[in-house]
CHARMM-style PDB file with segment names, atoms N, HN, CA, C and O in Angstrom:
ATOM      1  N   MET     1     117.291 123.216  87.862  1.00  0.00      PROA
ATOM      2  CA  MET     1     117.407 121.832  87.446  1.00  0.00      PROA
ATOM      3  C   MET     1     117.263 120.918  88.666  1.00  0.00      PROA
ATOM      4  O   MET     1     117.836 121.183  89.723  1.00  0.00      PROA
ATOM      5  N   PHE     2     116.517 119.877  88.510  1.00  0.00      PROA
ATOM      6  HN  PHE     2     116.052 119.662  87.651  1.00  0.00      PROA
ATOM      7  CA  PHE     2     116.247 118.933  89.581  1.00  0.00      PROA
ATOM      8  C   PHE     2     117.379 117.915  89.676  1.00  0.00      PROA
ATOM      9  O   PHE     2     117.759 117.305  88.675  1.00  0.00      PROA
ATOM     10  N   ASP     3     117.917 117.733  90.881  1.00  0.00      PROA
ATOM     11  HN  ASP     3     117.609 118.228  91.693  1.00  0.00      PROA
ATOM     12  CA  ASP     3     119.011 116.795  91.130  1.00  0.00      PROA
ATOM     13  C   ASP     3     118.487 115.636  91.975  1.00  0.00      PROA
ATOM     14  O   ASP     3     118.128 115.826  93.137  1.00  0.00      PROA
ATOM     15  N   LYS     4     118.443 114.443  91.398  1.00  0.00      PROA
ATOM     16  HN  LYS     4     118.734 114.288  90.454  1.00  0.00      PROA
ATOM     17  CA  LYS     4     117.919 113.274  92.101  1.00  0.00      PROA
ATOM     18  C   LYS     4     118.739 112.931  93.336  1.00  0.00      PROA
ATOM     19  O   LYS     4     118.184 112.482  94.339  1.00  0.00      PROA
ATOM     20  N   ASN     5     120.044 113.135  93.280  1.00  0.00      PROA
ATOM     21  HN  ASN     5     120.494 113.500  92.465  1.00  0.00      PROA
ATOM     22  CA  ASN     5     120.883 112.830  94.438  1.00  0.00      PROA
ATOM     23  C   ASN     5     120.574 113.760  95.601  1.00  0.00      PROA
ATOM     24  O   ASN     5     120.533 113.319  96.750  1.00  0.00      PROA
ATOM     25  N   ASP     6     120.359 115.029  95.322  1.00  0.00      PROA
ATOM     26  HN  ASP     6     120.393 115.387  94.389  1.00  0.00      PROA
ATOM     27  CA  ASP     6     119.962 115.967  96.379  1.00  0.00      PROA
ATOM     28  C   ASP     6     118.604 115.571  96.956  1.00  0.00      PROA
ATOM     29  O   ASP     6     118.384 115.652  98.165  1.00  0.00      PROA
ATOM     30  N   PHE     7     117.713 115.150  96.093  1.00  0.00      PROA
ATOM     31  HN  PHE     7     117.891 115.084  95.111  1.00  0.00      PROA
ATOM     32  CA  PHE     7     116.395 114.687  96.532  1.00  0.00      PROA
ATOM     33  C   PHE     7     116.552 113.523  97.510  1.00  0.00      PROA
ATOM     34  O   PHE     7     115.961 113.532  98.590  1.00  0.00      PROA
ATOM     35  N   LYS     8     117.338 112.534  97.138  1.00  0.00      PROA
ATOM     36  HN  LYS     8     117.819 112.526  96.261  1.00  0.00      PROA
ATOM     37  CA  LYS     8     117.528 111.348  97.976  1.00  0.00      PROA
ATOM     38  C   LYS     8     118.145 111.712  99.325  1.00  0.00      PROA
ATOM     39  O   LYS     8     117.719 111.198 100.359  1.00  0.00      PROA
ATOM     40  N   LYS     9     119.140 112.592  99.320  1.00  0.00      PROA
ATOM     41  HN  LYS     9     119.486 113.010  98.480  1.00  0.00      PROA
ATOM     42  CA  LYS     9     119.764 113.022 100.569  1.00  0.00      PROA
ATOM     43  C   LYS     9     118.766 113.760 101.450  1.00  0.00      PROA
ATOM     44  O   LYS     9     118.715 113.535 102.659  1.00  0.00      PROA
ATOM     45  N   SER    10     117.988 114.625 100.856  1.00  0.00      PROA
ATOM     46  HN  SER    10     118.030 114.808  99.874  1.00  0.00      PROA
ATOM     47  CA  SER    10     116.997 115.391 101.611  1.00  0.00      PROA
ATOM     48  C   SER    10     115.937 114.472 102.216  1.00  0.00      PROA
ATOM     49  O   SER    10     115.547 114.639 103.371  1.00  0.00      PROA
ATOM     50  N   VAL    11     115.483 113.514 101.439  1.00  0.00      PROA
ATOM     51  HN  VAL    11     115.800 113.378 100.500  1.00  0.00      PROA
ATOM     52  CA  VAL    11     114.467 112.577 101.916  1.00  0.00      PROA
ATOM     53  C   VAL    11     115.033 111.724 103.052  1.00  0.00      PROA
ATOM     54  O   VAL    11     114.360 111.513 104.061  1.00  0.00      PROA
ATOM     55  N   LYS    12     116.234 111.246 102.897  1.00  0.00      PROA
ATOM     56  HN  LYS    12     116.780 111.417 102.077  1.00  0.00      PROA
ATOM     57  CA  LYS    12     116.846 110.434 103.949  1.00  0.00      PROA
ATOM     58  C   LYS    12     116.944 111.228 105.252  1.00  0.00      PROA
ATOM     59  O   LYS    12     116.631 110.707 106.323  1.00  0.00      PROA
ATOM     60  N   SER    13     117.369 112.459 105.162  1.00  0.00      PROA
ATOM     61  HN  SER    13     117.623 112.881 104.293  1.00  0.00      PROA
ATOM     62  CA  SER    13     117.463 113.311 106.342  1.00  0.00      PROA
ATOM     63  C   SER    13     116.083 113.541 106.957  1.00  0.00      PROA
ATOM     64  O   SER    13     115.926 113.499 108.177  1.00  0.00      PROA
ATOM     65  N   TRP    14     115.092 113.782 106.110  1.00  0.00      PROA
ATOM     66  HN  TRP    14     115.220 113.816 105.119  1.00  0.00      PROA
ATOM     67  CA  TRP    14     113.724 114.008 106.607  1.00  0.00      PROA
ATOM     68  C   TRP    14     113.219 112.779 107.350  1.00  0.00      PROA
ATOM     69  O   TRP    14     112.624 112.900 108.420  1.00  0.00      PROA
ATOM     70  N   ILE    15     113.452 111.603 106.792  1.00  0.00      PROA
ATOM     71  HN  ILE    15     113.936 111.504 105.922  1.00  0.00      PROA
ATOM     72  CA  ILE    15     112.984 110.365 107.415  1.00  0.00      PROA
ATOM     73  C   ILE    15     113.680 110.140 108.756  1.00  0.00      PROA
ATOM     74  O   ILE    15     113.053 109.685 109.713  1.00  0.00      PROA
ATOM     75  N   GLU    16     114.961 110.454 108.827  1.00  0.00      PROA
ATOM     76  HN  GLU    16     115.470 110.824 108.050  1.00  0.00      PROA
ATOM     77  CA  GLU    16     115.676 110.302 110.095  1.00  0.00      PROA
ATOM     78  C   GLU    16     115.075 111.203 111.173  1.00  0.00      PROA
ATOM     79  O   GLU    16     115.012 110.819 112.341  1.00  0.00      PROA
ATOM     80  N   LYS    17     114.640 112.382 110.788  1.00  0.00      PROA
ATOM     81  HN  LYS    17     114.691 112.694 109.839  1.00  0.00      PROA
ATOM     82  CA  LYS    17     114.067 113.342 111.737  1.00  0.00      PROA
ATOM     83  C   LYS    17     112.580 113.126 111.967  1.00  0.00      PROA
ATOM     84  O   LYS    17     112.059 113.482 113.024  1.00  0.00      PROA
ATOM     85  N   ASN    18     111.899 112.552 111.000  1.00  0.00      PROA
ATOM     86  HN  ASN    18     112.322 112.262 110.142  1.00  0.00      PROA
ATOM     87  CA  ASN    18     110.436 112.428 111.037  1.00  0.00      PROA
ATOM     88  C   ASN    18     109.975 111.000 110.796  1.00  0.00      PROA
ATOM     89  O   ASN    18     108.951 110.776 110.152  1.00  0.00      PROA
ATOM     90  N   GLY    19     110.705 110.059 111.297  1.00  0.00      PROA
ATOM     91  HN  GLY    19     111.538 110.241 111.820  1.00  0.00      PROA
ATOM     92  CA  GLY    19     110.436 108.647 111.012  1.00  0.00      PROA
ATOM     93  C   GLY    19     109.062 108.148 111.407  1.00  0.00      PROA
ATOM     94  O   GLY    19     108.584 107.156 110.857  1.00  0.00      PROA
ATOM     95  N   GLU    20     108.420 108.816 112.349  1.00  0.00      PROA
ATOM     96  HN  GLU    20     108.808 109.622 112.796  1.00  0.00      PROA
ATOM     97  CA  GLU    20     107.091 108.394 112.786  1.00  0.00      PROA
ATOM     98  C   GLU    20     105.974 109.129 112.042  1.00  0.00      PROA
ATOM     99  O   GLU    20     104.798 108.974 112.372  1.00  0.00      PROA
ATOM    100  N   SER    21     106.334 109.907 111.065  1.00  0.00      PROA
ATOM    101  HN  SER    21     107.289 110.033 110.796  1.00  0.00      PROA
ATOM    102  CA  SER    21     105.342 110.653 110.289  1.00  0.00      PROA
ATOM    103  C   SER    21     104.606 109.720 109.331  1.00  0.00      PROA
ATOM    104  O   SER    21     104.975 108.557 109.162  1.00  0.00      PROA
ATOM    105  N   SER    22     103.578 110.246 108.721  1.00  0.00      PROA
ATOM    106  HN  SER    22     103.278 111.190 108.858  1.00  0.00      PROA
ATOM    107  CA  SER    22     102.771 109.451 107.801  1.00  0.00      PROA
ATOM    108  C   SER    22     103.338 109.501 106.377  1.00  0.00      PROA
ATOM    109  O   SER    22     104.155 110.358 106.040  1.00  0.00      PROA
ATOM    110  N   SER    23     102.887 108.575 105.575  1.00  0.00      PROA
ATOM    111  HN  SER    23     102.224 107.879 105.849  1.00  0.00      PROA
ATOM    112  CA  SER    23     103.275 108.554 104.158  1.00  0.00      PROA
ATOM    113  C   SER    23     102.789 109.809 103.453  1.00  0.00      PROA
ATOM    114  O   SER    23     103.457 110.325 102.557  1.00  0.00      PROA
ATOM    115  N   LYS    24     101.630 110.296 103.856  1.00  0.00      PROA
ATOM    116  HN  LYS    24     101.087 109.877 104.584  1.00  0.00      PROA
ATOM    117  CA  LYS    24     101.077 111.513 103.245  1.00  0.00      PROA
ATOM    118  C   LYS    24     101.977 112.713 103.535  1.00  0.00      PROA
ATOM    119  O   LYS    24     102.185 113.558 102.664  1.00  0.00      PROA
ATOM    120  N   GLN    25     102.509 112.791 104.748  1.00  0.00      PROA
ATOM    121  HN  GLN    25     102.340 112.105 105.456  1.00  0.00      PROA
ATOM    122  CA  GLN    25     103.421 113.881 105.090  1.00  0.00      PROA
ATOM    123  C   GLN    25     104.709 113.783 104.276  1.00  0.00      PROA
ATOM    124  O   GLN    25     105.244 114.794 103.819  1.00  0.00      PROA
ATOM    125  N   LEU    26     105.196 112.569 104.103  1.00  0.00      PROA
ATOM    126  HN  LEU    26     104.761 111.749 104.474  1.00  0.00      PROA
ATOM    127  CA  LEU    26     106.391 112.390 103.283  1.00  0.00      PROA
ATOM    128  C   LEU    26     106.106 112.750 101.833  1.00  0.00      PROA
ATOM    129  O   LEU    26     106.932 113.384 101.178  1.00  0.00      PROA
ATOM    130  N   GLU    27     104.959 112.357 101.333  1.00  0.00      PROA
ATOM    131  HN  GLU    27     104.287 111.842 101.865  1.00  0.00      PROA
ATOM    132  CA  GLU    27     104.610 112.692  99.954  1.00  0.00      PROA
ATOM    133  C   GLU    27     104.568 114.214  99.761  1.00  0.00      PROA
ATOM    134  O   GLU    27     105.065 114.732  98.761  1.00  0.00      PROA
ATOM    135  N   THR    28     103.985 114.906 100.705  1.00  0.00      PROA
ATOM    136  HN  THR    28     103.581 114.485 101.518  1.00  0.00      PROA
ATOM    137  CA  THR    28     103.924 116.369 100.638  1.00  0.00      PROA
ATOM    138  C   THR    28     105.330 116.956 100.624  1.00  0.00      PROA
ATOM    139  O   THR    28     105.617 117.883  99.867  1.00  0.00      PROA
ATOM    140  N   TYR    29     106.197 116.414 101.460  1.00  0.00      PROA
ATOM    141  HN  TYR    29     105.964 115.661 102.075  1.00  0.00      PROA
ATOM    142  CA  TYR    29     107.581 116.880 101.487  1.00  0.00      PROA
ATOM    143  C   TYR    29     108.265 116.618 100.146  1.00  0.00      PROA
ATOM    144  O   TYR    29     108.934 117.498  99.605  1.00  0.00      PROA
ATOM    145  N   CYS    30     108.098 115.425  99.620  1.00  0.00      PROA
ATOM    146  HN  CYS    30     107.554 114.711 100.060  1.00  0.00      PROA
ATOM    147  CA  CYS    30     108.704 115.078  98.325  1.00  0.00      PROA
ATOM    148  C   CYS    30     108.224 116.013  97.218  1.00  0.00      PROA
ATOM    149  O   CYS    30     109.013 116.471  96.392  1.00  0.00      PROA
ATOM    150  N   LEU    31     106.941 116.284  97.212  1.00  0.00      PROA
ATOM    151  HN  LEU    31     106.300 115.911  97.883  1.00  0.00      PROA
ATOM    152  CA  LEU    31     106.387 117.184  96.199  1.00  0.00      PROA
ATOM    153  C   LEU    31     106.997 118.576  96.299  1.00  0.00      PROA
ATOM    154  O   LEU    31     107.148 119.267  95.291  1.00  0.00      PROA
ATOM    155  N   SER    32     107.346 118.983  97.508  1.00  0.00      PROA
ATOM    156  HN  SER    32     107.224 118.422  98.326  1.00  0.00      PROA
ATOM    157  CA  SER    32     107.946 120.311  97.687  1.00  0.00      PROA
ATOM    158  C   SER    32     109.385 120.364  97.162  1.00  0.00      PROA
ATOM    159  O   SER    32     109.907 121.445  96.887  1.00  0.00      PROA
ATOM    160  N   LEU    33     110.012 119.216  97.028  1.00  0.00      PROA
ATOM    161  HN  LEU    33     109.588 118.339  97.251  1.00  0.00      PROA
ATOM    162  CA  LEU    33     111.402 119.167  96.569  1.00  0.00      PROA
ATOM    163  C   LEU    33     111.546 119.172  95.045  1.00  0.00      PROA
ATOM    164  O   LEU    33     112.593 119.540  94.511  1.00  0.00      PROA
ATOM    165  N   ILE    34     110.499 118.766  94.367  1.00  0.00      PROA
ATOM    166  HN  ILE    34     109.649 118.467  94.800  1.00  0.00      PROA
ATOM    167  CA  ILE    34     110.570 118.631  92.912  1.00  0.00      PROA
ATOM    168  C   ILE    34     109.851 119.812  92.261  1.00  0.00      PROA
ATOM    169  O   ILE    34     108.676 120.052  92.539  1.00  0.00      PROA
ATOM    170  N   PRO    35     110.544 120.542  91.407  1.00  0.00      PROA
ATOM    171  CA  PRO    35     109.885 121.656  90.703  1.00  0.00      PROA
ATOM    172  C   PRO    35     108.693 121.142  89.890  1.00  0.00      PROA
ATOM    173  O   PRO    35     108.741 120.052  89.321  1.00  0.00      PROA
ATOM    174  N   SER    36     107.646 121.926  89.844  1.00  0.00      PROA
ATOM    175  HN  SER    36     107.607 122.812  90.306  1.00  0.00      PROA
ATOM    176  CA  SER    36     106.439 121.487  89.146  1.00  0.00      PROA
ATOM    177  C   SER    36     106.701 121.117  87.687  1.00  0.00      PROA
ATOM    178  O   SER    36     106.029 120.244  87.137  1.00  0.00      PROA
ATOM    179  N   SER    37     107.662 121.769  87.067  1.00  0.00      PROA
ATOM    180  HN  SER    37     108.208 122.479  87.513  1.00  0.00      PROA
ATOM    181  CA  SER    37     107.975 121.456  85.668  1.00  0.00      PROA
ATOM    182  C   SER    37     108.614 120.065  85.512  1.00  0.00      PROA
ATOM    183  O   SER    37     108.609 119.500  84.418  1.00  0.00      PROA
ATOM    184  N   ASP    38     109.157 119.523  86.595  1.00  0.00      PROA
ATOM    185  HN  ASP    38     109.162 119.983  87.484  1.00  0.00      PROA
ATOM    186  CA  ASP    38     109.797 118.207  86.552  1.00  0.00      PROA
ATOM    187  C   ASP    38     108.973 117.118  87.232  1.00  0.00      PROA
ATOM    188  O   ASP    38     109.377 115.956  87.269  1.00  0.00      PROA
ATOM    189  N   LEU    39     107.841 117.495  87.760  1.00  0.00      PROA
ATOM    190  HN  LEU    39     107.514 118.439  87.730  1.00  0.00      PROA
ATOM    191  CA  LEU    39     107.057 116.555  88.563  1.00  0.00      PROA
ATOM    192  C   LEU    39     106.576 115.345  87.771  1.00  0.00      PROA
ATOM    193  O   LEU    39     106.687 114.214  88.245  1.00  0.00      PROA
ATOM    194  N   ARG    40     106.060 115.560  86.607  1.00  0.00      PROA
ATOM    195  HN  ARG    40     105.970 116.479  86.222  1.00  0.00      PROA
ATOM    196  CA  ARG    40     105.507 114.445  85.820  1.00  0.00      PROA
ATOM    197  C   ARG    40     106.562 113.368  85.529  1.00  0.00      PROA
ATOM    198  O   ARG    40     106.298 112.175  85.677  1.00  0.00      PROA
ATOM    199  N   LYS    41     107.745 113.800  85.117  1.00  0.00      PROA
ATOM    200  HN  LYS    41     107.959 114.769  84.997  1.00  0.00      PROA
ATOM    201  CA  LYS    41     108.766 112.807  84.761  1.00  0.00      PROA
ATOM    202  C   LYS    41     109.483 112.213  85.976  1.00  0.00      PROA
ATOM    203  O   LYS    41     110.253 111.263  85.833  1.00  0.00      PROA
ATOM    204  N   ASN    42     109.237 112.763  87.168  1.00  0.00      PROA
ATOM    205  HN  ASN    42     108.611 113.534  87.284  1.00  0.00      PROA
ATOM    206  CA  ASN    42     109.878 112.244  88.379  1.00  0.00      PROA
ATOM    207  C   ASN    42     108.884 111.692  89.398  1.00  0.00      PROA
ATOM    208  O   ASN    42     109.246 111.420  90.542  1.00  0.00      PROA
ATOM    209  N   ARG    43     107.651 111.531  88.984  1.00  0.00      PROA
ATOM    210  HN  ARG    43     107.356 111.751  88.055  1.00  0.00      PROA
ATOM    211  CA  ARG    43     106.638 110.974  89.897  1.00  0.00      PROA
ATOM    212  C   ARG    43     107.040 109.575  90.370  1.00  0.00      PROA
ATOM    213  O   ARG    43     106.744 109.196  91.503  1.00  0.00      PROA
ATOM    214  N   TRP    44     107.704 108.816  89.516  1.00  0.00      PROA
ATOM    215  HN  TRP    44     107.944 109.124  88.595  1.00  0.00      PROA
ATOM    216  CA  TRP    44     108.150 107.474  89.880  1.00  0.00      PROA
ATOM    217  C   TRP    44     109.068 107.522  91.108  1.00  0.00      PROA
ATOM    218  O   TRP    44     109.058 106.606  91.931  1.00  0.00      PROA
ATOM    219  N   LEU    45     109.851 108.582  91.226  1.00  0.00      PROA
ATOM    220  HN  LEU    45     109.859 109.326  90.557  1.00  0.00      PROA
ATOM    221  CA  LEU    45     110.776 108.716  92.336  1.00  0.00      PROA
ATOM    222  C   LEU    45     110.016 108.884  93.654  1.00  0.00      PROA
ATOM    223  O   LEU    45     110.415 108.335  94.681  1.00  0.00      PROA
ATOM    224  N   ILE    46     108.938 109.632  93.617  1.00  0.00      PROA
ATOM    225  HN  ILE    46     108.614 110.078  92.783  1.00  0.00      PROA
ATOM    226  CA  ILE    46     108.103 109.787  94.811  1.00  0.00      PROA
ATOM    227  C   ILE    46     107.455 108.456  95.167  1.00  0.00      PROA
ATOM    228  O   ILE    46     107.439 108.061  96.333  1.00  0.00      PROA
ATOM    229  N   ASP    47     106.920 107.763  94.161  1.00  0.00      PROA
ATOM    230  HN  ASP    47     106.934 108.083  93.214  1.00  0.00      PROA
ATOM    231  CA  ASP    47     106.285 106.466  94.408  1.00  0.00      PROA
ATOM    232  C   ASP    47     107.280 105.478  95.006  1.00  0.00      PROA
ATOM    233  O   ASP    47     106.948 104.747  95.940  1.00  0.00      PROA
ATOM    234  N   GLN    48     108.479 105.455  94.478  1.00  0.00      PROA
ATOM    235  HN  GLN    48     108.748 106.049  93.720  1.00  0.00      PROA
ATOM    236  CA  GLN    48     109.523 104.564  94.995  1.00  0.00      PROA
ATOM    237  C   GLN    48     109.897 104.944  96.434  1.00  0.00      PROA
ATOM    238  O   GLN    48     110.095 104.072  97.281  1.00  0.00      PROA
ATOM    239  N   THR    49     109.988 106.227  96.696  1.00  0.00      PROA
ATOM    240  HN  THR    49     109.826 106.935  96.008  1.00  0.00      PROA
ATOM    241  CA  THR    49     110.315 106.714  98.032  1.00  0.00      PROA
ATOM    242  C   THR    49     109.239 106.310  99.034  1.00  0.00      PROA
ATOM    243  O   THR    49     109.554 105.885 100.146  1.00  0.00      PROA
ATOM    244  N   LEU    50     107.982 106.440  98.650  1.00  0.00      PROA
ATOM    245  HN  LEU    50     107.726 106.785  97.747  1.00  0.00      PROA
ATOM    246  CA  LEU    50     106.891 106.067  99.543  1.00  0.00      PROA
ATOM    247  C   LEU    50     106.886 104.564  99.821  1.00  0.00      PROA
ATOM    248  O   LEU    50     106.587 104.146 100.940  1.00  0.00      PROA
ATOM    249  N   SER    51     107.207 103.764  98.836  1.00  0.00      PROA
ATOM    250  HN  SER    51     107.450 104.103  97.927  1.00  0.00      PROA
ATOM    251  CA  SER    51     107.302 102.314  99.034  1.00  0.00      PROA
ATOM    252  C   SER    51     108.441 101.983  99.997  1.00  0.00      PROA
ATOM    253  O   SER    51     108.291 101.140 100.882  1.00  0.00      PROA
ATOM    254  N   TRP    52     109.562 102.643  99.820  1.00  0.00      PROA
ATOM    255  HN  TRP    52     109.684 103.327  99.102  1.00  0.00      PROA
ATOM    256  CA  TRP    52     110.716 102.444 100.694  1.00  0.00      PROA
ATOM    257  C   TRP    52     110.365 102.854 102.123  1.00  0.00      PROA
ATOM    258  O   TRP    52     110.716 102.154 103.072  1.00  0.00      PROA
ATOM    259  N   PHE    53     109.675 103.980 102.279  1.00  0.00      PROA
ATOM    260  HN  PHE    53     109.389 104.548 101.507  1.00  0.00      PROA
ATOM    261  CA  PHE    53     109.261 104.457 103.589  1.00  0.00      PROA
ATOM    262  C   PHE    53     108.325 103.459 104.258  1.00  0.00      PROA
ATOM    263  O   PHE    53     108.448 103.198 105.454  1.00  0.00      PROA
ATOM    264  N   GLN    54     107.399 102.904 103.498  1.00  0.00      PROA
ATOM    265  HN  GLN    54     107.299 103.115 102.526  1.00  0.00      PROA
ATOM    266  CA  GLN    54     106.479 101.905 104.053  1.00  0.00      PROA
ATOM    267  C   GLN    54     107.259 100.677 104.518  1.00  0.00      PROA
ATOM    268  O   GLN    54     106.945 100.114 105.567  1.00  0.00      PROA
ATOM    269  N   TYR    55     108.251 100.260 103.771  1.00  0.00      PROA
ATOM    270  HN  TYR    55     108.506 100.717 102.919  1.00  0.00      PROA
ATOM    271  CA  TYR    55     109.100  99.134 104.164  1.00  0.00      PROA
ATOM    272  C   TYR    55     109.809  99.434 105.484  1.00  0.00      PROA
ATOM    273  O   TYR    55     109.858  98.585 106.374  1.00  0.00      PROA
ATOM    274  N   ILE    56     110.353 100.634 105.607  1.00  0.00      PROA
ATOM    275  HN  ILE    56     110.314 101.324 104.885  1.00  0.00      PROA
ATOM    276  CA  ILE    56     111.038 101.029 106.844  1.00  0.00      PROA
ATOM    277  C   ILE    56     110.065 100.990 108.021  1.00  0.00      PROA
ATOM    278  O   ILE    56     110.396 100.469 109.086  1.00  0.00      PROA
ATOM    279  N   GLN    57     108.878 101.535 107.829  1.00  0.00      PROA
ATOM    280  HN  GLN    57     108.610 101.958 106.963  1.00  0.00      PROA
ATOM    281  CA  GLN    57     107.888 101.522 108.906  1.00  0.00      PROA
ATOM    282  C   GLN    57     107.482 100.097 109.278  1.00  0.00      PROA
ATOM    283  O   GLN    57     107.322  99.790 110.459  1.00  0.00      PROA
ATOM    284  N   ASP    58     107.317  99.240 108.301  1.00  0.00      PROA
ATOM    285  HN  ASP    58     107.447  99.489 107.341  1.00  0.00      PROA
ATOM    286  CA  ASP    58     106.966  97.837 108.571  1.00  0.00      PROA
ATOM    287  C   ASP    58     108.076  97.146 109.357  1.00  0.00      PROA
ATOM    288  O   ASP    58     107.798  96.380 110.280  1.00  0.00      PROA
ATOM    289  N   GLN    59     109.325  97.410 108.998  1.00  0.00      PROA
ATOM    290  HN  GLN    59     109.550  98.032 108.248  1.00  0.00      PROA
ATOM    291  CA  GLN    59     110.451  96.816 109.711  1.00  0.00      PROA
ATOM    292  C   GLN    59     110.518  97.306 111.156  1.00  0.00      PROA
ATOM    293  O   GLN    59     110.798  96.524 112.065  1.00  0.00      PROA
ATOM    294  N   ARG    60     110.266  98.577 111.365  1.00  0.00      PROA
ATOM    295  HN  ARG    60     110.038  99.211 110.626  1.00  0.00      PROA
ATOM    296  CA  ARG    60     110.257  99.127 112.722  1.00  0.00      PROA
ATOM    297  C   ARG    60     109.149  98.498 113.551  1.00  0.00      PROA
ATOM    298  O   ARG    60     109.353  98.175 114.721  1.00  0.00      PROA
ATOM    299  N   SER    61     107.987  98.324 112.954  1.00  0.00      PROA
ATOM    300  HN  SER    61     107.821  98.586 112.003  1.00  0.00      PROA
ATOM    301  CA  SER    61     106.861  97.708 113.665  1.00  0.00      PROA
ATOM    302  C   SER    61     107.177  96.259 114.028  1.00  0.00      PROA
ATOM    303  O   SER    61     106.873  95.809 115.133  1.00  0.00      PROA
ATOM    304  N   ALA    62     107.778  95.544 113.109  1.00  0.00      PROA
ATOM    305  HN  ALA    62     108.025  95.909 112.211  1.00  0.00      PROA
ATOM    306  CA  ALA    62     108.138  94.148 113.362  1.00  0.00      PROA
ATOM    307  C   ALA    62     109.170  94.057 114.477  1.00  0.00      PROA
ATOM    308  O   ALA    62     109.095  93.166 115.323  1.00  0.00      PROA
ATOM    309  N   THR    63     110.119  94.962 114.483  1.00  0.00      PROA
ATOM    310  HN  THR    63     110.180  95.686 113.796  1.00  0.00      PROA
ATOM    311  CA  THR    63     111.147  94.976 115.527  1.00  0.00      PROA
ATOM    312  C   THR    63     110.518  95.272 116.883  1.00  0.00      PROA
ATOM    313  O   THR    63     110.851  94.621 117.874  1.00  0.00      PROA
ATOM    314  N   ARG    64     109.621  96.238 116.938  1.00  0.00      PROA
ATOM    315  HN  ARG    64     109.350  96.767 116.133  1.00  0.00      PROA
ATOM    316  CA  ARG    64     108.941  96.569 118.203  1.00  0.00      PROA
ATOM    317  C   ARG    64     108.124  95.378 118.703  1.00  0.00      PROA
ATOM    318  O   ARG    64     108.146  95.065 119.893  1.00  0.00      PROA
ATOM    319  N   ALA    65     107.409  94.720 117.803  1.00  0.00      PROA
ATOM    320  HN  ALA    65     107.392  94.975 116.837  1.00  0.00      PROA
ATOM    321  CA  ALA    65     106.593  93.568 118.183  1.00  0.00      PROA
ATOM    322  C   ALA    65     107.474  92.438 118.705  1.00  0.00      PROA
ATOM    323  O   ALA    65     107.128  91.776 119.683  1.00  0.00      PROA
ATOM    324  N   SER    66     108.595  92.224 118.061  1.00  0.00      PROA
ATOM    325  HN  SER    66     108.876  92.762 117.267  1.00  0.00      PROA
ATOM    326  CA  SER    66     109.520  91.180 118.486  1.00  0.00      PROA
ATOM    327  C   SER    66     110.070  91.471 119.883  1.00  0.00      PROA
ATOM    328  O   SER    66     110.176  90.573 120.718  1.00  0.00      PROA
ATOM    329  N   ARG    67     110.414  92.722 120.121  1.00  0.00      PROA
ATOM    330  HN  ARG    67     110.328  93.451 119.442  1.00  0.00      PROA
ATOM    331  CA  ARG    67     110.927  93.099 121.448  1.00  0.00      PROA
ATOM    332  C   ARG    67     109.864  92.910 122.519  1.00  0.00      PROA
ATOM    333  O   ARG    67     110.165  92.471 123.628  1.00  0.00      PROA
ATOM    334  N   GLN    68     108.634  93.239 122.191  1.00  0.00      PROA
ATOM    335  HN  GLN    68     108.389  93.596 121.289  1.00  0.00      PROA
ATOM    336  CA  GLN    68     107.547  93.065 123.162  1.00  0.00      PROA
ATOM    337  C   GLN    68     107.357  91.600 123.498  1.00  0.00      PROA
ATOM    338  O   GLN    68     107.132  91.254 124.657  1.00  0.00      PROA
ATOM    339  N   LEU    69     107.445  90.736 122.499  1.00  0.00      PROA
ATOM    340  HN  LEU    69     107.628  91.017 121.557  1.00  0.00      PROA
ATOM    341  CA  LEU    69     107.307  89.295 122.738  1.00  0.00      PROA
ATOM    342  C   LEU    69     108.442  88.791 123.622  1.00  0.00      PROA
ATOM    343  O   LEU    69     108.214  87.979 124.518  1.00  0.00      PROA
ATOM    344  N   GLU    70     109.648  89.259 123.381  1.00  0.00      PROA
ATOM    345  HN  GLU    70     109.833  89.919 122.653  1.00  0.00      PROA
ATOM    346  CA  GLU    70     110.788  88.840 124.197  1.00  0.00      PROA
ATOM    347  C   GLU    70     110.613  89.264 125.645  1.00  0.00      PROA
ATOM    348  O   GLU    70     110.969  88.522 126.559  1.00  0.00      PROA
ATOM    349  N   MET    71     110.066  90.452 125.856  1.00  0.00      PROA
ATOM    350  HN  MET    71     109.776  91.055 125.113  1.00  0.00      PROA
ATOM    351  CA  MET    71     109.876  90.958 127.220  1.00  0.00      PROA
ATOM    352  C   MET    71     108.800  90.155 127.954  1.00  0.00      PROA
ATOM    353  O   MET    71     108.851  90.029 129.177  1.00  0.00      PROA
ATOM    354  N   MET    72     107.843  89.619 127.227  1.00  0.00      PROA
ATOM    355  HN  MET    72     107.802  89.721 126.233  1.00  0.00      PROA
ATOM    356  CA  MET    72     106.770  88.854 127.828  1.00  0.00      PROA
ATOM    357  C   MET    72     107.211  87.446 128.225  1.00  0.00      PROA
ATOM    358  O   MET    72     106.574  86.810 129.065  1.00  0.00      PROA
ATOM    359  N   GLN    73     108.265  86.972 127.643  1.00  0.00      PROA
ATOM    360  HN  GLN    73     108.783  87.489 126.961  1.00  0.00      PROA
ATOM    361  CA  GLN    73     108.701  85.590 127.905  1.00  0.00      PROA
ATOM    362  C   GLN    73     109.585  85.509 129.115  1.00  0.00      PROA
ATOM    363  OT1 GLN    73     110.039  84.424 129.477  1.00  0.00      PROA
TER     364      GLN     73
END
């Protein structure tokens, strides 16, 4: 049986360890966590996770850019 809470915990841990990885790598990891019999009804969870990951990456990029601007001034 697929447990969404375990999925979320696993993904969070993966992102903490692999934060500079690509969305494709995260998608592959997510697919490995969901049994194939449950994949169709839980695809939304992967899509939501990838959107969240993109947001995190965008925030990190913005923070880095801001720090670079501060150092230049």
